[in-house]
C-alpha positions in Angstrom: 0.5 18.1 8.6 -2.5 16.4 10.1 -1.8 12.7 10.9 -4.1 9.8 11.4 -1.3 7.8 13.0 1.8 8.9 14.8 3.9 6.1 16.1 7.3 6.9 17.6 10.2 4.6 18.7 8.0 1.5 19.1 9.6 -1.5 20.7 8.0 -5.0 20.9 10.1 -7.9 22.1 9.5 -11.6 21.9 12.2 -13.0 24.1 15.5 -11.8 22.8 14.0 -10.9 19.4 12.7 -7.4 18.7 9.8 -7.5 16.3 9.7 -3.7 16.5 13.1 -2.1 17.1 12.4 1.6 17.6 10.0 1.8 14.7 8.8 5.4 13.9 6.0 5.8 11.3 3.5 8.6 10.7 0.6 8.3 8.3 -1.1 11.5 7.0 -4.8 11.7 7.4 -6.7 10.5 4.2 -3.5 8.9 2.8 -3.5 5.4 1.3 -0.2 4.1 2.6 1.4 0.9 1.3 3.4 -1.0 3.9 6.3 -2.9 2.3 8.9 -5.3 3.7 9.9 -9.0 4.0 8.3 -11.6 6.2 9.2 -10.8 9.8 10.0 -7.2 9.2 7.4 -6.0 11.7 4.5 -4.9 9.5 1.8 -7.1 11.1 3.2 -6.4 14.6 2.9 -2.7 13.9 -0.6 -3.0 12.7 -1.7 -5.1 15.7 0.0 -2.6 18.0 -1.8 0.4 16.4 -5.1 -1.4 16.8 -4.4 -2.0 20.5 -4.1 -5.8 20.3 -0.5 -6.0 21.4 1.3 -4.6 24.5 4.4 -2.6 23.6 7.5 -2.5 25.7 8.1 1.2 24.8 7.2 3.9 22.4 4.2 6.2 21.9 1.1 6.0 19.6 -1.3 8.8 18.7 -4.4 7.8 16.8 -6.6 10.4 15.2 -5.2 13.0 17.6 -6.7 11.1 20.6 -3.7 9.2 22.0 -3.2 5.4 21.9 -6.0 3.1 21.2 -8.8 3.4 23.7 -12.2 1.7 23.1 -14.0 4.6 24.6 -12.4 7.1 22.3 -11.8 5.1 19.1 -14.7 2.7 18.9 -16.1 2.7 15.4 -13.3 4.9 14.1 -10.7 2.2 13.4 -11.0 -1.2 11.8 -8.5 -3.9 11.2 -8.4 -6.9 8.7 -5.7 -9.4 9.9 -4.1 -11.5 7.3 -5.3 -14.9 8.6 -8.8 -13.8 9.9 -11.7 -16.3 9.6 -15.5 -16.0 9.6 -18.1 -18.2 11.4 -18.8 -20.9 8.9 -22.6 -21.2 9.5 -23.2 -17.4 9.5 -24.6 -15.5 6.5 -22.8 -12.4 5.0 -25.8 -10.2 5.5 -26.2 -11.1 9.1 -22.5 -10.7 9.9 -22.2 -7.3 8.3 -25.5 -6.1 9.9 -24.1 -7.2 13.3 -20.9 -5.2 12.6 -23.0 -2.2 11.6 -24.8 -2.4 15.0 -21.4 -2.5 16.7 -20.7 0.7 14.8 -23.8 2.2 16.5 -26.0 2.2 13.4 -29.7 1.5 13.8 -30.8 -2.0 12.7 -32.3 -0.5 9.6 -29.2 1.5 8.8 -27.0 -1.5 9.5 -28.9 -3.8 7.2 -29.0 -1.3 4.4 -25.2 -0.6 4.7 -24.5 -4.3 4.8 -26.5 -4.9 1.6 -24.9 -2.0 -0.2 -21.4 -2.9 0.9 -21.8 -6.6 -0.2 -23.0 -5.5 -3.6 -20.0 -3.2 -3.9 -17.7 -6.3 -3.5 -19.7 -8.3 -6.0 -21.5 -10.5 -3.5 -25.0 -9.1 -3.9 -26.2 -12.6 -5.0 -24.7 -14.3 -1.9 -26.3 -12.2 0.9 -28.0 -15.2 2.5 -25.5 -17.9 1.6 -23.6 -19.5 4.4 -19.9 -18.6 4.8 -19.2 -22.4 4.5 -20.5 -22.3 0.9 -18.3 -19.4 -0.2 -15.0 -19.7 -1.9 -11.8 -18.4 -0.2 -11.9 -15.3 -2.4 -15.5 -14.6 -1.6 -14.8 -14.9 2.1 -12.0 -12.4 1.8 -14.3 -10.0 0.0 -16.8 -10.3 2.9 -14.0 -9.5 5.3 -12.9 -6.5 3.3 -16.5 -5.3 3.2 -16.9 -5.5 6.9 -14.0 -3.1 7.4 -15.9 -0.3 5.8 -19.3 -0.7 7.5 -20.0 2.6 9.3 -17.3 4.5 7.4 -14.5 4.3 9.9 -11.8 7.0 9.7 -8.8 4.6 9.7 -8.7 1.1 8.1 -5.8 -1.3 8.5 -5.6 -4.1 5.9 -3.1 -6.9 6.1 -2.7 -8.7 2.7 -6.3 -7.8 1.6 -6.0 -9.1 -2.0 -4.3 -12.4 -1.3 -6.4 -15.3 -2.7 -8.5 -13.2 -5.1 -8.7 -14.1 -8.8 -7.3 -11.5 -11.2 -10.7 -10.0 -12.1 -11.8 -9.6 -8.5 -8.4 -8.3 -7.4 -8.7 -5.6 -10.1 -12.2 -4.7 -8.8 -11.0 -4.6 -5.2 -8.1 -2.3 -6.1 -10.6 0.1 -7.6 -12.9 -0.3 -4.5 -10.0 0.6 -2.2 -8.6 3.4 -4.3 -12.0 5.1 -4.3 -11.6 5.6 -0.5 -8.6 8.0 -1.1 -9.4 11.4 0.3 -12.3 10.0 2.4 -10.6 7.6 4.8 -7.1 6.8 5.8 -6.0 3.3 4.6 -2.9 1.3 5.5 -2.4 -1.7 3.2 0.3 -4.3 3.8 1.1 -6.5 0.8 3.9 -8.4 -0.8 2.4 -7.7 -4.2 4.1 -4.4 -5.1 2.1 -4.0 -8.3 -1.0 -3.8 -6.1 0.7 -1.3 -3.8 1.7 0.8 -6.8 -1.8 0.8 -8.2 -3.6 1.7 -5.0 -1.4 3.8 -2.8 -0.2 7.4 -2.8 2.4 6.8 -0.1 4.7 3.9 0.8 6.7 2.9 3.8 9.6 0.4 3.7 10.0 -1.6 6.9 13.1 -3.7 7.6 14.1 -5.5 10.8 11.5 -3.6 12.9 12.5 -0.2 11.7 11.2 2.3 9.1 13.8 2.8 6.4 11.7 5.1 4.2 8.3 6.8 4.4 7.3 9.1 1.6 5.1 9.6 -1.4 4.9 7.0 -4.1 5.8 9.6 -6.7 9.1 10.4 -4.9 10.0 6.7 -4.4 9.6 5.8 -8.1 11.3 9.1 -9.1 8.4 10.2 -11.4 10.0 13.7 -11.6 13.6 12.5 -11.9 13.6 9.3 -13.8 12.8 8.3 -17.4 12.9 4.6 -18.5 13.4 3.9 -22.2 12.5 0.4 -23.6 15.1 0.0 -26.3 15.9 -2.6 -29.0 19.5 -3.0 -27.9 22.0 -1.6 -25.3 23.5 1.7 -26.5 27.2 1.2 -27.5 28.2 4.8 -26.9 27.2 6.0 -23.4 29.5 9.0 -23.8 27.2 10.4 -26.4 24.3 10.2 -24.0 26.1 11.8 -21.1 27.3 14.5 -23.5 23.7 15.2 -24.4 22.5 15.4 -20.8 25.1 16.6 -18.4 25.0 15.2 -14.9 22.5 12.5 -15.8 23.3 8.8 -15.0 22.3 5.8 -17.1 21.8 2.1 -16.3 20.8 -0.7 -18.6 18.8 -3.8 -17.6 19.6 -6.6 -20.1 16.7 -8.7 -19.0 14.0 -6.1 -19.8 16.0 -4.0 -22.3 15.2 -0.9 -20.2 17.6 2.0 -20.2 17.1 4.2 -17.1 18.0 7.8 -17.1 18.2 9.6 -13.7 18.4 13.4 -13.8 18.2 16.4 -11.6 14.6 17.7 -11.7 15.9 21.1 -10.6 17.7 21.4 -13.9 15.6 19.5 -16.4 12.0 18.6 -17.1 11.1 15.2 -18.6 10.2 17.0 -21.8 13.6 18.7 -21.9 15.4 15.4 -21.3 13.5 13.7 -24.2 14.1 16.6 -26.5 17.9 16.6 -25.9 18.5 12.9 -25.3 16.3 11.1 -28.0 18.4 12.2 -31.0 21.6 10.7 -29.4 19.7 7.6 -28.3 17.9 7.0 -31.6 21.2 7.2 -33.5 22.2 4.0 -31.7 18.9 2.0 -31.3 15.2 2.2 -31.6 12.9 3.1 -28.6 9.5 1.4 -28.2 8.2 3.1 -25.0 9.1 5.9 -22.6 8.0 5.8 -19.0 8.2 8.5 -16.3 9.5 6.9 -13.1 10.9 3.5 -12.2 8.5 0.7 -11.1 8.1 0.3 -7.3 9.7 -3.1 -7.2 13.0 -1.8 -8.6 12.8 1.3 -6.3 12.3 -1.0 -3.3 15.1 -3.4 -4.2 17.5 -0.5 -4.9 16.6 0.9 -1.5 17.1 -2.4 0.3 20.4 -3.1 -1.5 21.6 0.4 -0.9 21.0 0.0 2.8 22.4 -3.5 2.9 
């Protein structure tokens, strides 16, 4: 597999505390990877290390098959949006993004055109010449997202890119970022797992400076091994369900009225499970919806609890 990022056994210490404690994480080229973990898990430290902004105590990094970050080799190929970044208050979005385009070695004409088009893509075409000071927090965040894509860098690192956006603009920016799949490699850190689930095709769980899981979103949520039934009441006879589908396991969430069936995809397809299970289930309760796979939040919490 071709990787945009290969980071191996990374260690970063702050006194006695290890922000990265042997973290190993590889990101396939053109993936959109969601980085998930609690505050202090090491997500931001890892991103800053990848971008060459932090000195590591040990470990190796290989970016775009050219070794650790080197301005001579990676200039224009990698961009980073830190979570708490700011913009010069008296600057104008069109001037800022044109400047970034020049840094990406575009001609002035190309840079200004790219800046204009990118600002229009993030719904700021009417604010090209407004001062940053006059923009709302969400507008400033959209300017910062736009600047990450000037010059079409190969690798983009985004730390909480959608925080502070209203629901409509957050939905638009999810679409904006998802369209980059297959064209650029994106790493997105966010505490909003619904955003991660909507945008990413891979996820990595980070805990205490280590990677505890790194795989496809489809595998994490069990899309090929889990069916979730929204039912009107908990089934009273689980024996009838297990008799219908041998080796399947069932769990019921009273808060959501979801009955989860986990099965062996080597033995059953989702269609076969429904065909066999639904008669036994409908004999006990009604079913309003059927969903393939669990949601990412449940999958993440189950992983964390399981490792705890």
